[in-house]
N, C-alpha and C positions, 0 to 999 in steps of 0.2 A: 442824325440831328443836324439841322442847319444853324449857322451862326450869322446873326445880323450885327455888324459892327458899325457904330456911328463915330466918325472922326469929327472932333469938335475943337473948340478953343474957348477958354474962359472969357466971359463977357460978350460972347457972340449970341445975339438975340435970335438969329435964324437957327443957330445950333440948339438953343433951348426949345424952340418951337418943334424942330425935328425930333428932339428927344421925347417931347410930349406926344407927338404923333406916333412915333414908333412904340413907345410904352403902351399907348392905348391899343395899337394894332396887335401887339403881342398878348396883351391882357385879354383881348377879345378873340383869340384864335378859335376857330371852329372846333367843336367837340370832336375828339378822335383824330385831330390833325397831327401831323408830325411835330415832334418837339422842336422848339426854337430857343436858342440862347441869344440874349441881347446884351451886347458889350458896348461900352462907350470908352473912347480913348481920346484924351486931350493931346493933340499933336505937339504942343509946346512943352507939356510936362514930360513927354517921352523923348524929346529931341536929343537929349544928351546920349541916350542909349540907342535911339533909332532915328537919326537925322534924315534918313531917306524918306520916312513917312511924311514929315513936315515939308520936305522939299518937293515931294510928288503931289501932295494934296493941300498944302497949307494955304494956297491962294484961292481956293474955291470951296471953302467949308460952309456948311456941313457936307460931308460925304458919307453915303451909305454904301457899305460893302456887304455883299451876300456871299458867304463862304470864301471871303478873301478877295473877291472880284468886285470891281466898282459896279454899283447898281444904279445910283443916281447921285446928284449933288445939288446943292442949294435948297431943293425941296424933296420931300419924301414922295416917291411915286407909288402910293399905296396900292392902286389897282394892279400895277405891274408886279409889285412885290408879292401881293397875295397870289397872283397867277404863278409866279416863279416858285413860290413855296407850296404850290398845289393846294391852295386853300380855296 
């Protein structure tokens, strides 16, 4: 199973758009495709326990991680993400 992680910040309109785009992409996964988990992390909310996350990505949110690796930022690259998920 792959994991798509969206790194966000409260009040970020681009983050809200990325969330909607990813939620739609996951909801419309092709039949029989590999399972995907979609997780959202607010970098400010976890800064106390994981300050490196905000330090690394906080200035270019939203950031999409695929299986822990940076995949895209600012916008969701849906065609590339589908390809990388073998969809």
